[in-house]
N, C-alpha and C positions, 0 to 999 in steps of 0.2 A: 742265472747257468746264463752263459753267450755263448753263440755260435762255433765252432771250429774252426779256424781258418787254413784252407791246403794251397801247397802253392801245385804249381801244374804237376808234381809229379805223385801229387796226394800226399804231403807230409805237412804237420803240425808245426806251424811257426810258434802257436803260445797256446799253456797251458789250459784246459775247462776250466775255467770257474765254479767250484760246488757249494755255491750259495743257495745253492735250491733254483726253483723257476723265479728269472724275476718277471715283472708287469710288461715289460718289453719282450720279451720272449711267448707272455702268453699271448699277447696279439700279432704274435706272427703267424702266417699261416702257409701251407704248403704250398697253398696256390702263387703268393709272391717269386715261389724261385721257377726260374724261367725253367719250360719244357725240358731245353734241349743237354741244360746242365744235372745230370744223373747222378756222377757225383756226388754236389751240391743236396740234392734231392738224400741221397742216401745217406750223406754223414749229419742230415737235419736231422732227421728221424731217430738215426740210432743216440749219436751225441744229444737229444731233448726229449727222448721217451727212456730210453733200455738207461743210460747213467744216471740223470733224476732221478727214475726206481731202484737202483742200487741207493743211491746218494739220503733221498730224502724220504723219508719217516713219514707216512701217513696221516698215522693214528695221532702222531703226536705234533706232527707238523712242522716239525724239524731236522734240522742239515743232522744226520747221521757223522758225530765226528773220526775221529782218526782207525775207532776197530776197525769201521769198515772200509773206507779209507783208506787204507794199508794193506786191508788182505788179495786176497789174490781173484777173488770175484770183480773186484772193481780194476785189478790190472789184465785180470782176463778181456773186458769188457772193455778197456778202453785199446786193448789190443787187438782185440776184433772192430772195433770202427776204424780203426789207422788203416787194417787190411783190406775190408768194405771199398774204403777212399781208394784204397791204391790201386783198386780190382779194376773199379769202375772207370778211374781217371785211365789207366795204362788199354782201356778195350779202347777208349772212347781216343787218346793221344799218343798211345803206345806204338812204341816200331814196329811196322810191319812190313813184312816181306812179302810184295807183290806178288800175285801167281796169277798170271793170263787164265781166261774161259776159257781157251784152246789148249789146253795145257796136259789134258788126253790126246789130243791129236800129236801133239808133240813129240810125247814118250809113247807113240806109239810103239811094239814088237816087231816092226818093219824097219833093222837095224839100218839094212844096206839104202834099205832109196832113204831113209835118214840122212845117210851121210854121203848120198851125192844133193841130197835136195839144200843147196848152197841156201836158200832162202829162211828154211825154217831152223838152217844151223845161227845164222845173224843174228835169228830174231832171238834164240837161247842166249848167243855171247851175249848181244844188248839185255839180256835178264838176268845173268848172272854182274855183267857189270852193272846193271843198277842197284844189283845189292851189294855190291864191293862199296859201290858210294852208302849205301846205304849202313854197311857197316859201318866202313873210316867211321862217317858224321859221327852213329852214336858211340863209337869208342872215345873218341875226342871228344864228346860230349861228357859221357861221364869223367873224361879225367881233367876237364874242367872242371864239375859240379864241387859245392864245397856243400858241410853244415849249413842250416838254413840262421840256424843263433847260437850264442857262446855256451847254448845249459845243454849236461849231457845227454837228456834226451834225446837232441840234437842230431850228435854224434848215433846215437843209436838206428832214430828213423834215417837218418843216411844211410847208414849200409842194410837197412832192410830196403829200403827203396830199391838202392841198389841190385842187389838180392833179386828183387821183386822183375826190376826190368829186364835184366841180363837174363834172369830163367826164364821168361817167355821169349827171347833172341832164342836163347840154345835148345827150345820148344819150337821156337818154327824151324829151324835149323835141321831140327831131327825128321821133320815132316817127310814121310816118304816120296809124295813128289816133288818138294823140296833136292834129296837126297841124289831121284833119277835125274833131275837134271844137272845134277852135277858129274853124276856118272857119265851123261852123258859129254856131258864141255869137259871131262878128264879124257875121255875115250878117243873125244874128235882133238887129244893134244891144245888144248886153247892154253896161252900164259895167263889167264884171266884166274884159272884155277889155282894157281900157287896164290895171286894176292888173295887170293875167297880164305884157301885154307890156313894163313898167319894170321889174316883177320880173325879165324875161329879162333887159332889158334889164343891169340891176345880178350880174345870175349873169356876164354874159359879159364883164362889167369882171373880174369877180373873175377867171374862169377864164383870161383874157388875162392876166393880174396873176399870176396861178400857173404858169401856165404856159410865161410867159418868165423867172419867176424860179429858178423848177425847173431852166428848161433851164441857164441862165448857171451857176447854184448849183452843177448837177452837173458843172462840167470844174473843179470845187475839190476833187468828193467825193473822190479818190485822195488830196490832200495831205491832207484833213482826215481821213483814214481811219489816215493814218499818222503823226497832231499825237496820234487816237484812243488807238491798241493799238503805238506802233513802238518800236525802241529810239531813245537820246540820237542819235547816231549819225544815226538817220533821219531824225527830227526836224529836226536841225539843218540838214542837206541841202533837206532838203521844202521848210521855213520859207520860205524865197526865194522857191521858186515859186511858194509857196503865195499870198506880198504883191502878184507880179506878177499870178499870175490874176484878184487881186481888183479890180488895175487897170486890167485889161482887164475886168471887168464892171462897174467904175466906168467907165467911157470907151464902153460898146457898148450894156449895158442902157438898157431906158427907164424905169425900175422904183427899180434900182439905182444911180442915179447921183445919187440927195439924200443928203443927212448921216443923214437920220433913217432910212434904212434900210442905210449904208455901215456909220455909226457904234459901231448896235448888235452888227452881224454882226463886225467887228471886236474889242468890249470883249470876246466870245465867243472870239476866237482868243486875245484874251489872258490871257481867266478860265483856257480849259481850259491856254496854256500853263504858267502858273502853279500850277495844278493836278496836272499831270502829274508840275514839278519838286519839287513837296511828297511827291507820292507814293513817290516815287524817294530822296529826300535826308531821310530823318531821324536824324538827330545819338543818335535813343535808340540806334538797333539799328546804322547805322555806326559811329561813336565807337568800338565797344566790340571792333570786329573786328581782328585781328592785323594780315591784310595792310589797311597805311593806303595803301599808293601804289595799290590797289584803290578805295579809299573816295574819293583826293583826286581820281583819273580822272573817276569818276562824280560829284564836287562840279563839278569841272574843266568837264566836260562839259553839265552845268547848268546851270554859269554863261553860258559859250558861248551856248544856246540861248535865254537868256530877252535876253540882251545882243542877237542875233542880232533878233530880234522886233523893237527899237528901230533897230538898225543896217540892218535890210531895210525899213521904213518909210521912213527919211528917204534910204537910195539912190533907192526909185524915188520919192520926190517932188521929187532932184535932177532925174532923168529928165525928169518930166514938166513941170517948170519947166527946162530945156536944150530942149523941145518947143514952148517958144514960145506964144502966148496963146490957139494952136490947141484948145489943154489946159483941164479945165477945173479948177481950184487942185485940188492934194493937200494939206490942211489940214484938219486935224480936232482933237480934243480931245484934248491930248497926258494931260493930266493920268488923265483916262480909263480910256487907252491903257498909258500905260507907268511910271503910279507905283507901279503891284502890280512891275510885272516890276525896275522898275530898282532898288524896296528889296530884292524878292530877291537881284538880282544881286551889290548890295551884300553885303549878309547870305551868301550863297558863300563872296564875298570875303573874309570874316572866317572861314569857316567854313575855309579854304587857310591864311589865317594860322595858326588855329588847328592845323592837319595839319601845318603844314609846323615848328611850335615843338616838338610832341610826336614828330614825326618825327629834328628835325634833335637833338634831347635823345636821342629812343632809338640812335641811330647813333651817337653822342657818345659813352656811357655804356652800351657795351657788355662785351658776356665780356672780350670782352681788351684793357678797363683796369682791371678785375678782378684778371685772372691778371698783369697787370705791374705794378700799386701793390700788390697783399693787403688794399691798406684797403676789406675787407668789410662794414664795418658801415660809414661814410661814401657808397660808392654805393650800398648797397642803403638808406639812408637817400635820399636823393637820387632816387632810383629811385620809391618810393616815392609821395614829391610829383611825380614824372614822372604815377605810375599817378592823383592827383588834379586832374590840371588840367584834365581833359575831363568830370570828375562834375558840377561846376555845370552845363555844356552838358548831357549825357548824361539829369540828372534835374528837370533844368525842369521847372513845369507847364504853359508857356505855349507857341503855335504864335508861333516867331522869324521867323518869313515871315509874319506882319500887320502891317499898317503901326499897328497901335492898340498893336501891342508893343514900340514901340520904343523907350522908356523902359527896358522890362527887360532887352531886349537889350544895349543901353549899357551898364547897371550889369553884366551876367553879365562882359559882354567887361573893360570895367576889373577885374572881379574878377580874371580871366582873366590878363591884361597882370601884374597885381600877384604873383599864384603867380609865373609866369615869372621879372620881377623876383626874386624869393627865390630860384628855383631857380640864378638865374642867381651870384645872390650864394656861395653854397652850393656849387656850382660852382669856381669864381673860387678859393673861399679852399679847398678840396682840391683842384686840378690842382696852386696852388703848394705844395701841404706834402707830395701823391705823388710830384713828379718829385723833387724836392729826396731821396727816400731809394727811389731805383728798385733793381729787382734786377737790371735788363741793359738796356747799353747798346744792345745789338742790337735785339732786343724792344721797348724803348722808342722804339727813333728808328723803325721800319718802324710802330710803333700813331703816331706824329706825322707820321710822312711819309700813312699813312693818316686820321686824321682833318683834316690840313691841307688832303686834297683833298675832303674829305666838307662840306656846306652845313650850313655851322651858325651859330648865333649870334655875329652882327657881336663880340661884345668875345671870348667862346670862344673864338674864331679868333684875333683875334691873342694873346690869351696863349699858346694853343699854341703856335704862332711864336715867343716867346721862349721858348718850353723848351727850347729846340734848344742853348744852353745847358749846361740843366742835364744833357744827354744827352754833351756832350764833357768833365764831370768825373766822369761815373758811367765813364766808358770810361779813363780817363787812371790811375781806379783799379784798375781790371780790367785796365790795362795794366803797371801793377805789381804786381797779382795773377798773374800769367803771366811775371814776372820770377821771383819767389819760387820757383813752382811750377819753371819750369823750372833752378834752382838747385840744387833740392832733387830733382831726381829724375833727372838727366842723367846720373848713376850707378848710381843703382837705383830704377828708372823699376815701377813696377806694370804688368808685363807684360800682354798681350794673352793673350786664350787662344789657343794653339799656337806666337804669337810665338814666338821665339830670341834670347837677351840683345843682339847688339848691333844687330839691325834695333827689337826692341822700344823697345830705347834712343831708335834715332831716331825711329818714330815718335809715341811717347810726347812727344818738344819737336815734332815737328810739328804732332801734333795742339794743344798747345798756341797752338804760332805760328798756326794755321788759326783758332781762338778770335780770335786777336787781328786778326789781316786779315779776318776776313770781316765785323767791323764797320765796318772803313775803308772795305772798298768798297761797303757801303752808304752809308755818308757821300757817297764821291764821287759820288754819284748829287744828291745835294742839293748844287748847282753851291758854292753861296757859305759854303756851312757850314767848310770845312777852310782859304778863301782867308783868312778872318778871320786877326789877330794869333793869338789864342785857339787854332784852329785849326789855326794853321803851327806853333807848338808843342807841339801834341797828336802832330800829322804826325813831328816829328823825333826825337821820343822813339818812337813807333812804330818810322821807320827804322833806329832805332842797335839797339832791339829784335831787330829781323827781320837785321840784321846778323851781330848776335850769334849766334844761331839758326843761321845759312848757313854762319857758321862752324864749328862745333859740331858740324854734320852732315856738309858736308865729310872735316873730321878723322876723325870716326866712322869713314866709311866707307874713305877709303885707309888708317889702321892695319888696318881689317878687313881688304882687300884683301892684305895683303903679306901678315899672319899668316896667311890660310891658303893660301895659295901652297905651302905643304911641307904642311901637312895633306892638301892634294890629290894633290901626287904622293905621298907616303912611304901615305894611305889607297889609291892604285889600286895599285900595289907590290904588296901585303899580295896571298899567297896566299886562292886563294877558299874555304877551306877550314881548320878546327883542330881536334886533338883537347883531351879536359877528360876528367878523371875525371865520374864521375856523382854525384850528390849522397850515396850508398850508399859512396862511393870505394871500388863491388867490380868495375866495368869499364870500358875508355875507351869514351867517346861521340865520335862528332866532330858538330863545330858551324856556322854561318852565321860567316865568317870577314872579315865588314863592318865596318869601321871606322867605329863611331860619331861621330869627328868629322869622316870626311867623311860622314856623314847628315846633320849639324847646319850643316855647310858649303852644302850645296846645298840647305836649305830657307830658311838663311841668304841664299843668290843668289837665292833664287823671290820673298823675303820683300823684297828689295833691290830686283828688280823690279818687281815692284809697286807698293813705293813711288818707279818713278819713277828709281831709279841703272841704270846702264847698267856691267855689270858686264863683266869680261876675257871675251876670246874663248874663253879653255877652261873659265872658270865656266859660261859661259850653255850651251858644248858640254853641261858635265855636269850642268845639269838638264837638257838635253834630252835625257839618257841618263836619266834618274829612271826614266820608266818601264821602259827595257828592266830594270835594273838591283833595278827593284822584282820583275819580272818570273825574274829569276834567281833570285835569295833566295827567292820563292814553290819554284821547280823547287829547288833548293840545303837546302829544309829539308823536302819531301818526299823528296830522296836520302836527306839526312841521316835520319829518322825511318826509314825503313825498313829503312836501316844498321845503328842503333841497338835497334832490334826484331827483327832476327834474335840478335843477341849476346844482347840479355836471357833471351829464350826458350832459346837454349842448351845445354842440359846438359856438365857434361862431356866423357861416354861419346862426344856427338856431338862434340866442341868434338875431341877428338884423332881422332876418324872421321875428319872431314871438315881434317882439321889443314893436307891440301894442296889443296880447295878456298877452305880459306881463304884459303891464300896467296895462291893466283891472283886473290882478289876484291880483296884488299886492293891486292894489283900495280894492279888495274884502276883503284880510289879514288886511289890513290898522288900524280898529280899535280896534284890540288887542293891536296893539304899542301906541293907543293914550289915547280911552275912554271907552275900557272895563275892569273896573277892575276885582277884587275875590269879591266885594261885589254886582258885577251887577246880575241881574235874566235874561238877557239874552245870558250869556255864553254857552247856549246848542245850544239857534239856530244862533248864532256865528259861532260855531266849526260847525254846519250842510251848513250853507254860504259858511264855505274857502272852506271845503271837497268840497262841488261842485264845486267849480271855480279851486279845485286843479285838480276834475276829468275829467271836461271839458280839463283843457289844455293838462293835458295827453295827453286826447283822441286825440287832434289835433297835440301835436308830434310827438305818437305814427305813426297816419297817413303819419307827414314828413318824417319820418325817416324812413318808411319803401318807398317810393317812392325816395328818397336820395340815400339810398340804391342802390336801380335799378337806377338812374343816373350815381353812380359811379362806378356802374359794368360795362354799356356802355364804360363808357369812360375807363376805364381798357382794356377791351378786342380791343378798337381801338389802344391804346396804344401797346398792345401786338403781334397785328396781322403784318404780315408781307404782304405784295404786289405778292413777287417772293416768289414763293418756294421753298424749300431746292432741292428739286429732279427733276426745272427744272435746273437749276446750273451744279449741278455734272453730268448727263447725258448726256445732250444736246452741240451740237458742234456749234459754232458760224461759221451760215451761214444764208442766208436772210430768209430763213423759219423760223430757228429758233427766229433771231429777231423778226418777227410777232408773232411767239407763244407766245414769251413772253413780247409785246404787248397788245394780244388776253390777254394773264392770270390776266395781269392788272389790264388794265379795268373794268374784270371779278371780279374782287378782290375789284376793288374799285366802284364798283356797291351794294357791300357787307355792304363796309364800310357807303356807301351813305346810305344808307336804319339803319344799327344802329343807326347816328348820325342823321337822320330824328326822331328815334323815343324817342329821349330824351324831343323833344319840346309837345308830352302829356304829356309822365309825369310832366312838369313843368307847362303845365295846371293846372293838377291835384292837386298841388299843388296852384293856384294858387282859385281854387275851397275850398279846404282845409280853408283857409287863411279868403277868404268873407264869411264863412259861420256863423261865428259870428258876420261880418256887413261885410253889400255887399259894406261898403264906403273901408273896408279896401283893399291894394294892397301889392303886393309882391315891397319891396325895389329893387332899379336897384341894388342895390351892389352884388345879388339873380342871374340876369342874368348873370350880369359882370362875376361872379363865376364858373358859369358854363360854357360861353361861352371860358373863359380863359381855363378851365380843357380840352373842349374840343381840343381846336387850341394846347394846349400840348401835347395831345394825338398825333396826325397828327403831330405834331413833330417829335415824338418819333416813331410814323410810318413808316415817311422818313425815321430817319434815319436807322432804322431796315433792310427797303429796299433795302434800299443802300449798308448796308452792308453786305446783304444775295448775291448782285450783282458778290462780288468782289471772290466767292465761284466758278463761273462759271468755267468750265474744260475747255472750248476750244479756251481760250485764246492763241493765239501763239507769238503776237509783240505788239508793245508799239502800234500800229493802233486798235486791235483788241479793245485792254483795251476802249480806246477812245470813238469808235464808241460804246464800247458798254453801256459806263457810258452816253455819249451822249443818246444813244437812249431809255437808261433806265429814267434816268431824265427826259427826256422830256415826257417819258408815264405816268407817277407817276404826276410829276404836271399837267398831263393834267386830268390827274385822280381827281385831285381836283379841277374843277369848277363843277366837280358837288354835291360841297356839301357848302348849302349857309351860311351866317353867318346868327341873328337872326336882325331885327330891335331894335334900344336903348328901353332901359325898354320892355323887350318883347320878346316872343318868336316864333314870325309869322318870313316868310325868308325875307331876305331885297334885292329887288334889285337896279339898276341903269338907270334911265331915257335916254338915248341920244335924240341930236337934232333931230334927224328923225322921233321920236317918239315912239323906239321903245325900251326895256326894257335889258339892260343886268345881268349877275347875279351877284351879290356882294358875293365875295367868300373868302376864306383864305389866294386863293393863292401868292395873292402878297407879303399879310406877313407871308408867308414860306417864299419865296423866297431871303425877308430881312431877315429871322432869320438866327442873329451870328455863330449859333453851325452846321447850314447847311455850310453854308460858310467856316468853319475851316475844315469841313470833306470833302470836296470836292479838298481843296486844297491841305488837307492831300494827296487823292485819286489823285490826280495829279504831284504830288510829289513819289507817291509811284509807278505811272504808269510810267516816267522817270526815276526812277529807276532802272522797267527793261528791260526798251529799251536799257540801257546803260550797 
C-alpha cells in the first residue's frame, strides 16, 4: 500500500492501492513526517492503519477482495480519511477572515462615540475592505479550480472540496462579531457594504451549488469506488447501478440536469472504464502466459465491461423514453462517450480470436498427436510456428487500444491471420500424411475422437472427420497381424511368468483376441463408423477371427479336461511318502511323494478359473484343497527332514544298539509308504503319530550319545595316560630306592587307572536302562559290550606302550645290566598293575572271576591277553636290541 497524495485543498490525486502493506510502508515512520504538516500525518495514520485493517485479513495474511472492497465499510472509511485531510488542511491553509484583537473595543455599545470617532471608523472600513479582497480572491480562485484528474472520483472530490471550503467561509461570515462589524459599516453608509453583500451573494450561490452537487454525487460514490479499485466482475455488476444513479441525479438535481454538467461526468466514467481495461489487459504480459484459459476469461470480462457501458446507457435511455414526455430527454454525444470503449471492445474481440486460435492449435497439436504419429520434426516445426503467432502482438510498440493506432492494429491482425492460414496449410498436409502411417488404430481412434470434440479450426476439424477411414485401414492391417500371431503361437506360445503350458496357450491367444476386440469396442462408440460399407467389411473379418479363436480355446480346454482326469485320480492314490537313496548312496532317505502332474493340474485349474472357464466339480474341489495340501507337504517335509537327520548322525554301534527301536520307528512311519494317500482323511493324525515316534527315538538317541561320549572320554584318558612319570625318570639315578619308588608310582597310577576303568560299568548300565525304558524285554546287543571291552583293551595296550617308552628316558642308566634291570622291573610292575582291572562277563558289564578247584576265585583280567599282544612283543624285542647295542 502506498500513501495517498493530497493537493493543498486536501484532495487525493490518485487512488489508494489495496495490495496490503508493502516493505516500504513498513519502514516508514511517522517521525519522518514534518511536524508542521498535520494533514500529512493524519492521512498517513488513516490511510496506513485504518484502511489496511479493513482490507487486510491478518489471520490469512491476504488482501480481502471485492466482498469488502466494494462494501460500505471501506467506502465510509475512505470518505472519513478524505474529510479529515480536508479539515486539517482547511484549518492550516484555508481562507481566514481577519478579526483584530481589539474587536470588542470597536464593537462597544457606545454608538454615538463610535460614529464620532473617525479613527475607529476607518479601522472598520479597512477591515471590511480586506474581507472584500479575500472574498473576491476566493471566488475567483474557486471559479478557476478544476478537478485534479480525469477520473469520476476527481469530480466528486472537487465538489466536496468546494463545499467544505465555501461552507467554512460562510460560517466565518455568520460569526456574530463579523455580523456586528457589517452592521456598523452599513449604519455608517459605507459603499463597501454593497460590494461585500454582492460577494456574499456570489459565495452563497457557489456554496449552494457545491452542496447540492456534493450531495447527489455522493450517492454515486460507492459505485465509482468499485470502478476505481474493484475486480472486473464487481465492475460489471456495479456499472448498470452507476448509470441508473446518474439518471436519478439527472432527474432530481438542479445543477446536473444540464448537458454541460452530466456529459463531462459521463466522459470521466467512460475514460475510467477504458483506463481500467488498459491496466488489466496487457497483451505483452498476458499472451506469454501458459494458462490461456485464464487470460481468455480476463479479456472476455473486459469486453463485457466495455459493452456493458454502452448497453447500460442505452437501457437507461429506453427507460426514460418509455416514461413519456414528463422526463427530460437522455441524449448525449455518443462519439465522446462510446467511441473509445467501442473500439476497445472490438480490440478485445480480436484478442479473443487470437487466444482461441492459439488455444485451438495447442489443443490439436498436443503431445498425444506426437506419440501417435511419431512425426517429431513436423510437429515441432508447427509448434514453433504456433509459438510465433503472438510475437507480433506481444512485441508491438504501440497502444492497440488507442483509436489513433487503428491502422497499425489492423496490419498486425492481417499478419496474424496470414500466419494462421500458413499453419493450417502445414497442418492439413501433416495430418493427411501422418494418418496414413499410423502405429496403432486404437490410440489413433481415441485421438481422433478427442480431436473431434475439441474446438478447432473448421478446416482442420473437417479433415479430422475424414481420417476415420485411415483408422479402419490400419485396424484391418492389425487384424491380419493378429491372425498371423495366433497361428504362430497357438501351439508354442511365449508363456507368461508362472503360467503352465495349456492355460498359457489359451491366455496367449486370448490376449491376441482382446487386442483386436478392444479396438472394435471403441469403434462401436462412433455410431456410423462400422455401419459404412468399409466398416461392415472390417467387422465381418473381425467376427471370423473371433470365432476361430473361440473354437480353438474351447477345444484346448476340453482336451485338457479329459487328459487331467486320470492324472488327478492317480496322483491322489499315491502314498504320501517314498524312499530314495541319498545323493551319496549310503543311506535310504524318505521324501514327500506328491505327484508333480497333480501339482501342475492344480495350477492349471486355478489359471483356467482366472481366465473365466468353469472347471469340473472334482477339479474345483482339488483347487480349494490346495492350501491344505500345501500344509500337509510342509509338515511332511519337516517329518522327512527329522527322520533323515536321525540316520545321518547314527553310527554303526548305535545302529546295532538301537535296532529294535529303529524297527519300532519304521513301523510308525510305514503307513505313509503304503496305506495313507493324498485322499486320506487321517494325514494329520498320521503326521502327529510319526512325529511323536521320532521325538521318542531322538530322546533315546540323545541320551545314548551323551553316555557314549563319556565312555569314549574315559577310554581316551586311559590310552593317553603313562604309569611312569617323566619327572621320575629324568631326575632319578638307578638305585634300589629309585626302583622301589618307581614301583610305588606305577602301582599308585594303576589304582587311578582302575578307578577310571570301573567308571565304565555304570555308564554302560545307564545305556541298558535307556534301552529298556520303551520295552523291558529289550536288552543291549552283545556287540555293544564287546565294542567297549575291545576299546578298553586297546587303551590298556596304548597305556603300557606309553609307559615302557617313558622308561627309555631314565637318566641313571650306566650299562647294559642297568637297562635290563630297569625294563624287567618296570615291565613286571606294570603287568602286575593290570591284575586290578577285571574284565566283564559275556553280554554284561559285571566283573568276571575264575573259580579254582579249592573253591577260591581269581581275577579275570586283561593281563594274559596283553602279554600275548604282538605289538608289545615287538616293542620288547626292539628294547632288547637297543640295550645290546648300548652294551657293545
